[in-house]
C-alpha positions in Angstrom: 104.3 14.7 47.7 102.3 18.1 49.4 99.9 19.2 47.3 99.6 23.4 47.6 96.2 25.1 46.8 96.4 29.2 45.3 94.1 31.9 45.7 95.3 34.4 42.8 94.1 38.0 41.5 94.9 38.9 37.5 94.5 42.1 36.5 93.8 42.3 32.7 96.1 44.4 30.7 94.0 45.8 28.3 91.0 46.9 30.2 92.2 49.1 33.2 90.7 48.3 36.5 89.3 44.8 35.3 91.0 42.1 37.8 89.7 38.1 38.2 89.9 36.2 41.4 90.2 32.2 41.1 92.2 29.4 42.8 94.0 26.6 41.4 96.4 23.7 42.2 98.7 24.5 39.6 99.1 28.4 39.1 101.6 28.1 36.5 98.8 26.3 33.9 95.9 28.0 34.9 97.8 31.5 33.7 98.4 29.9 30.7 94.9 28.9 30.2 93.4 32.3 31.0 95.8 34.1 28.3 95.0 31.4 25.9 91.6 32.1 25.6 90.3 28.4 27.6 88.3 30.1 30.5 85.2 31.2 29.4 84.8 34.3 32.2 88.6 35.6 31.4 88.8 34.9 27.5 87.8 38.8 26.1 90.1 40.6 28.5 93.4 39.1 28.2 95.9 39.5 28.3 96.5 39.1 32.4 99.1 39.4 34.5 99.3 37.8 38.1 98.7 40.6 40.6 99.1 38.7 43.9 98.7 34.9 45.0 98.6 33.2 48.1 99.1 29.4 48.9 96.9 27.3 51.1 97.5 23.9 52.5 93.8 22.5 51.4 91.5 22.9 48.6 88.8 23.9 51.3 90.4 26.7 53.1 91.8 28.1 49.2 87.9 27.9 48.0 86.9 29.7 51.2 89.0 32.5 50.9 88.4 32.8 47.2 84.4 32.9 47.8 85.5 35.8 50.8 87.4 37.5 48.1 84.7 37.6 45.8 82.1 38.9 48.2 81.6 42.7 49.0 83.8 42.6 52.3 86.3 40.7 50.3 86.7 43.7 47.5 86.7 46.2 50.0 89.9 43.9 51.4 91.4 43.5 48.1 91.5 47.3 47.7 92.9 48.2 51.2 95.6 45.3 51.4 96.1 43.8 48.1 
């Protein structure tokens, strides 16, 4: 079985302009966790909608791209392209 890793961007439905970047190997379960308040960092801005996601073949590549998106240049990349 091939394992896929995802990097995703969520958008808050209650606070305009609030985004969250994360990574996971099970996007459906992780979305449910965010919307059920199980994530400390996203609980107070729920509900969330999935704005964008991308799959990677390895956890290392997904985590590296997640870190990039959380950097200053990565945020600029998001605004231009995503």
